[in-house]
C-alpha positions in Angstrom: 179.2 -0.5 96.1 175.7 -1.9 95.7 173.3 -0.8 93.1 169.9 0.3 94.2 167.0 -1.9 93.2 164.9 -0.5 90.5 161.3 -1.2 90.0 160.0 -2.3 86.6 157.1 0.3 86.6 157.1 2.8 83.9 157.5 6.4 85.0 154.5 8.5 84.0 155.6 12.1 83.8 152.4 13.0 82.0 150.2 12.4 85.0 147.2 14.8 85.2 145.2 15.2 88.3 141.5 14.5 88.0 140.5 18.0 89.0 142.8 19.5 86.4 141.3 17.1 83.8 137.7 18.1 84.8 138.7 21.7 84.6 140.1 21.2 81.1 137.0 19.4 79.9 134.7 22.0 81.5 136.6 24.9 79.8 136.3 23.1 76.5 132.6 22.5 77.0 132.1 26.2 77.8 134.0 27.3 74.7 132.1 24.8 72.5 128.6 25.7 73.8 129.4 29.5 73.6 130.3 29.1 69.9 127.1 27.3 69.2 125.0 29.8 71.0 126.6 32.7 69.2 126.1 31.0 65.8 122.4 30.4 66.7 122.0 34.0 67.8 123.5 35.2 64.5 121.2 32.9 62.6 118.1 34.3 64.3 119.3 37.9 63.7 120.0 37.3 60.0 116.7 35.4 59.6 114.8 38.4 61.1 116.6 40.9 58.9 116.1 38.8 55.7 112.4 38.2 56.4 111.9 41.9 57.2 113.6 42.9 54.0 111.6 40.3 52.0 108.2 41.3 53.3 108.9 45.0 53.5 106.3 47.0 51.7 107.2 50.4 50.2 104.6 52.9 51.3 
């Protein structure tokens, strides 16, 4: 019985398709930018409230 010839190439079971990789990067980018926009919006809201409270005059 003959043994089958084997190639000396490593088997890469962790192969990821390019479109899957781009989808993963895009979803990370969306998550990251969404967090930054939310923090910025909270900053603006808190700034308005604090300035309003600071300059509020009691009538």
